[in-house]
DRENBANU-70083 format. One record per residue (C-alpha): residue in three letters; x, y, z. Coordinates in steps of 0.1 Angstrom, whole numbers, padded with zeros to 4 digits, always signed. Example, Ala and Ser with C-alpha at 12.3 -4.5 7.8 and 13.67 -1.06 7.14 Angstrom:
2
ALA+0123-0045+0078 SER+0137-0011+0071 
***
This chain:
387
MET-2160-0578+2168 GLU-2132-0590+2142 SER-2101-0567+2153 PHE-2071-0554+2137 THR-2036-0555+2144 HIS-2023-0511+2143 THR-2000-0514+2117 LYS-1976-0486+2095 ASN-1987-0491+2061 LEU-2026-0491+2058 LYS-2047-0513+2033 VAL-2074-0500+2022 LEU-2103-0507+2001 VAL-2118-0481+1978 ILE-2155-0495+1967 ASP-2167-0477+1936 LEU-2203-0491+1923 SER-2211-0470+1898 ILE-2219-0485+1866 ARG-2203-0458+1839 TYR-2170-0443+1830 GLY-2169-0407+1846 GLY-2144-0381+1864 SER-2147-0400+1895 THR-2134-0431+1878 SER-2105-0415+1861 ARG-2097-0401+1900 ILE-2098-0433+1916 VAL-2079-0454+1891 THR-2049-0428+1894 LEU-2050-0428+1929 MET-2049-0461+1933 ARG-2016-0470+1907 LYS-1998-0444+1929 ALA-2002-0468+1960 ALA-1975-0491+1970 SER-1982-0527+1965 GLY-2006-0545+1986 THR-2019-0517+1999 VAL-2049-0511+1982 GLY-2077-0524+1964 LEU-2109-0520+1946 ALA-2145-0535+1952 ALA-2167-0528+1920 VAL-2195-0544+1901 ARG-2191-0567+1874 SER-2191-0552+1839 SER-2186-0519+1853 ALA-2164-0494+1834 VAL-2142-0486+1868 SER-2140-0526+1867 GLN-2123-0528+1833 GLU-2100-0499+1840 ALA-2087-0515+1872 LYS-2081-0548+1848 LYS-2064-0527+1824 PHE-2038-0513+1852 ASN-2035-0545+1875 ILE-2054-0529+1905 PRO-2062-0559+1930 LEU-2099-0562+1920 HIS-2129-0579+1938 ILE-2162-0577+1924 VAL-2189-0577+1953 GLY-2217-0579+1928 GLU-2237-0582+1900 HIS-2255-0548+1900 ARG-2256-0519+1925 LEU-2292-0533+1943 ASP-2275-0568+1947 THR-2280-0575+1981 GLN-2247-0599+1993 ILE-2225-0565+1984 PRO-2226-0562+2024 LYS-2217-0599+2029 ASN-2190-0598+2003 ILE-2173-0563+2015 LYS-2170-0580+2052 LYS-2156-0612+2040 LEU-2127-0588+2022 ILE-2126-0571+2057 VAL-2117-0605+2072 GLN-2099-0624+2049 GLU-2079-0599+2030 GLY-2071-0579+2065 TYR-2090-0545+2046 GLN-2088-0516+2075 VAL-2101-0483+2056 LEU-2130-0484+2029 ASP-2134-0453+2010 ALA-2168-0451+2001 GLN-2169-0428+1966 ASN-2209-0422+1958 ILE-2239-0434+1977 GLN-2249-0466+1969 SER-2212-0475+1975 LYS-2220-0459+2011 PHE-2249-0471+2019 TRP-2237-0510+2013 ALA-2201-0501+2031 SER-2223-0491+2065 LEU-2239-0519+2070 ALA-2208-0540+2056 VAL-2183-0526+2088 LYS-2210-0528+2117 ASN-2194-0554+2144 THR-2157-0553+2127 ASP-2129-0527+2131 ALA-2131-0512+2100 THR-2126-0478+2093 LEU-2153-0462+2069 VAL-2148-0425+2050 SER-2169-0411+2022 THR-2153-0394+1993 LEU-2182-0368+1985 ASN-2173-0360+1947 SER-2203-0336+1947 TRP-2225-0329+1976 TYR-2261-0341+1965 ALA-2284-0318+1968 ASN-2259-0290+1949 GLU-2254-0319+1923 HIS-2295-0328+1918 GLY-2308-0301+1936 LYS-2321-0293+1970 PHE-2353-0295+1958 SER-2349-0325+1935 LEU-2368-0356+1950 LYS-2336-0372+1940 GLY-2313-0347+1959 LYS-2336-0350+1994 ILE-2332-0387+1989 TYR-2293-0388+1983 THR-2286-0363+2010 MET-2310-0382+2031 LEU-2290-0416+2025 GLU-2261-0400+2027 LEU-2271-0386+2063 ALA-2288-0413+2077 THR-2255-0440+2069 ASN-2230-0419+2094 ALA-2230-0438+2124 ASN-2199-0459+2117 LEU-2185-0426+2096 ASP-2148-0419+2106 LEU-2139-0390+2080 TYR-2155-0371+2049 ILE-2136-0362+2021 THR-2150-0333+1997 VAL-2133-0319+1964 SER-2141-0290+1968 GLU-2151-0258+1993 ASN-2181-0255+1987 ASP-2194-0290+1988 ARG-2172-0286+2024 LYS-2197-0259+2034 SER-2225-0275+2028 ALA-2216-0308+2048 LEU-2208-0280+2073 GLU-2243-0266+2074 SER-2257-0304+2075 ASN-2240-0308+2110 ILE-2214-0328+2102 PRO-2186-0317+2121 ASN-2155-0298+2111 GLU-2134-0321+2126 LYS-2146-0348+2105 ILE-2141-0332+2070 GLU-2107-0331+2048 LEU-2108-0308+2018 ILE-2087-0326+1989 TYR-2090-0309+1954 ASN-2092-0334+1928 ALA-2058-0340+1909 ILE-2041-0353+1876 ASP-2008-0372+1869 THR-1996-0338+1846 SER-1964-0365+1838 SER-1990-0380+1813 GLN-2007-0354+1795 GLN-1985-0358+1766 SER-2010-0361+1739 THR-2004-0343+1704 SER-2029-0324+1687 GLN-2040-0349+1653 ARG-2063-0321+1635 ASP-2066-0344+1605 TRP-2074-0374+1627 LEU-2103-0354+1645 ILE-2118-0348+1615 ASN-2118-0374+1597 LYS-2130-0397+1630 PHE-2161-0383+1633 SER-2166-0365+1599 LEU-2164-0330+1611 PRO-2164-0298+1585 GLU-2128-0287+1576 ASN-2117-0251+1583 LYS-2139-0247+1615 MET-2130-0240+1648 ILE-2136-0272+1671 CYS-2150-0267+1704 THR-2154-0294+1724 ALA-2175-0306+1758 VAL-2168-0340+1772 GLY-2193-0358+1800 ARG-2222-0378+1806 LEU-2251-0368+1788 VAL-2273-0359+1817 SER-2292-0328+1829 ILE-2264-0318+1853 LYS-2237-0313+1826 GLY-2255-0284+1806 HIS-2250-0301+1768 ASP-2285-0283+1762 VAL-2275-0253+1774 LEU-2242-0251+1754 ILE-2266-0268+1725 LYS-2291-0235+1728 ALA-2256-0213+1724 ALA-2245-0228+1693 GLU-2284-0219+1680 LEU-2279-0184+1692 ILE-2239-0184+1677 ALA-2254-0198+1641 GLN-2273-0169+1639 THR-2238-0142+1633 ASN-2210-0176+1625 ASN-2207-0202+1606 THR-2173-0209+1616 ILE-2176-0228+1648 HIS-2187-0268+1651 ILE-2196-0277+1685 LEU-2183-0320+1694 ILE-2198-0332+1726 VAL-2182-0365+1737 GLY-2200-0387+1761 GLU-2232-0409+1765 GLY-2260-0411+1790 LYS-2298-0413+1790 PHE-2303-0376+1780 ARG-2295-0379+1747 PRO-2329-0384+1729 GLU-2338-0355+1740 LEU-2304-0338+1729 GLU-2307-0356+1699 LYS-2341-0333+1696 GLN-2329-0298+1702 ILE-2305-0302+1678 GLN-2329-0312+1648 ARG-2356-0287+1665 ALA-2328-0265+1658 LYS-2320-0276+1627 LEU-2282-0272+1639 GLU-2267-0309+1625 LYS-2241-0293+1608 ALA-2230-0276+1635 VAL-2231-0298+1663 THR-2219-0332+1666 LEU-2227-0361+1694 ALA-2195-0383+1694 GLY-2209-0409+1721 TYR-2188-0424+1746 GLN-2149-0427+1741 ASP-2124-0440+1761 ARG-2102-0417+1782 GLU-2070-0427+1756 THR-2091-0413+1730 VAL-2108-0381+1747 LEU-2076-0365+1755 PRO-2062-0364+1720 ILE-2100-0349+1712 VAL-2095-0323+1736 LYS-2060-0317+1724 SER-2069-0316+1688 SER-2096-0295+1700 ASP-2094-0256+1695 ILE-2113-0243+1726 PHE-2130-0268+1755 VAL-2162-0259+1775 MET-2173-0272+1802 PRO-2216-0259+1808 SER-2221-0277+1836 ARG-2247-0270+1862 TYR-2228-0282+1889 GLU-2194-0293+1896 GLY-2172-0304+1925 THR-2134-0299+1910 PRO-2141-0320+1872 ILE-2114-0342+1863 ALA-2116-0332+1826 LEU-2113-0295+1834 LEU-2079-0296+1851 GLU-2069-0325+1821 ALA-2079-0296+1795 ALA-2060-0272+1816 SER-2028-0295+1812 LEU-2029-0300+1774 GLY-2030-0267+1771 ILE-2063-0263+1757 PRO-2084-0224+1758 MET-2111-0233+1780 ILE-2150-0218+1792 ALA-2167-0231+1820 SER-2195-0223+1843 LYS-2189-0205+1874 THR-2204-0225+1895 GLY-2197-0252+1923 GLY-2156-0261+1929 ILE-2147-0245+1893 PRO-2141-0208+1904 GLU-2118-0228+1932 LEU-2095-0235+1906 ILE-2095-0217+1880 THR-2101-0173+1877 HIS-2124-0158+1851 GLU-2103-0138+1825 LYS-2065-0153+1839 HIS-2064-0186+1831 ALA-2102-0189+1816 LEU-2139-0174+1804 LEU-2166-0183+1834 VAL-2199-0177+1827 PRO-2234-0185+1844 PRO-2247-0217+1840 ASN-2278-0217+1825 ASP-2266-0183+1805 PRO-2267-0199+1767 ALA-2261-0164+1756 SER-2232-0156+1783 LEU-2218-0187+1767 ALA-2222-0181+1727 GLY-2211-0147+1736 ALA-2174-0165+1752 ILE-2173-0188+1725 THR-2174-0161+1702 THR-2148-0140+1721 LEU-2120-0167+1722 ALA-2130-0179+1685 ASN-2121-0144+1676 ASP-2090-0135+1697 LYS-2061-0157+1698 ASN-2036-0139+1719 LEU-2064-0139+1745 ALA-2066-0180+1741 THR-2030-0182+1745 GLN-2027-0162+1776 LEU-2053-0181+1792 SER-2043-0214+1785 ASN-2006-0208+1793 ASN-2023-0194+1828 ALA-2042-0228+1830 LYS-2014-0255+1821 GLU-1990-0235+1847 ARG-2016-0235+1871 VAL-2029-0269+1871 GLN-1990-0284+1872 LYS-1981-0266+1903 GLU-2013-0262+1921 PHE-2030-0298+1913 SER-2000-0330+1910 ILE-2016-0366+1914 GLU-1984-0364+1944 LYS-2002-0341+1963 GLN-2035-0358+1965 PHE-2018-0389+1968 ASP-2004-0379+2001 LEU-2032-0354+2013 THR-2052-0388+2006 TRP-2035-0412+2027 GLN-2031-0386+2053 ALA-2069-0387+2056 TYR-2069-0420+2056 ARG-2048-0422+2085 LYS-2068-0396+2104 ALA-2100-0417+2099 PHE-2079-0448+2110 ALA-2068-0431+2142 ILE-2104-0417+2152 ARG-2115-0453+2147 GLN-2090-0467+2170 ASN-2097-0441+2195 LYS-2136-0450+2192 ILE-2123-0489+2199 ASN-2100-0483+2226 LYS-2131-0464+2246 GLN-2149-0488+2243 
***
């Protein structure tokens, strides 16, 4: 068995085998940028969004596979453990957890699993994908030392799956508020996406997948259009659900009321949100969404679904308007309310911005994450000493 010398400064390998850019990508890149030189590295697959972000910010990058199903991944990760001296592995999704659990066998490496959402909550506990992912998550725990969850709701789900409380650390997502300095560029936004002038722009950001609820937002736009033609919906993101959304827009004859903007990099997304009138998150489920925290930090009035970890971040009618998921009528009503009540919109956005700056700083998240790594490392060392 390969062994490590106990050192004060741990060396951590974050494993993210995802392909597309998402909130978790932004989260881990921001955290790794805060780490001291030589203490953290990223394992990713070739040509992935997270690998491109790592290159952009000079984060130590290890390409461990050509794709997520590459059977060489565990061998390559284990090689990094031995040759680079990584002591803690932090897996960011189910594919990463599966391969990492194989890689740490017969080593002294510590394994942490970060749950950006509990799979049965995200995909539905009766869905095949939700069942398979949850089963796989629990089946790969033989060598796991600690879980990190990003919401209390997901922590409770882990407890209900018989994961011991002492093996779970709750650490909310956060953002680097010092970088949230984007300025409103209204003319630029209108010109970039050929949006109609003199209309309120209501923007949603996220992958075009069912869980994000963009179909609910389009249905809300259809309801709004029956009595109000002053609101335009802008949906930023790309994904497999796009053809269905395009058909939905065409059937409802909303081509002039809804724009699908496609994928935009983070440097473009922030000014898009800042230049919008309202930010909306119609998701069916979320952990602690980075996009919502970023919108709050930019001072944009917000509407979000009352689901998952969102109510842990913001309070209805104090920081934002929260509506039931899968409820187009409530969503349409909330959009109309903020569009018509500028005083309420300003009050909510000011309160939300203040809360994010106080409670969800990246410095706090980084400190708690590193403490969790140390706890996991200590748990692993205790196991080794008892062998």
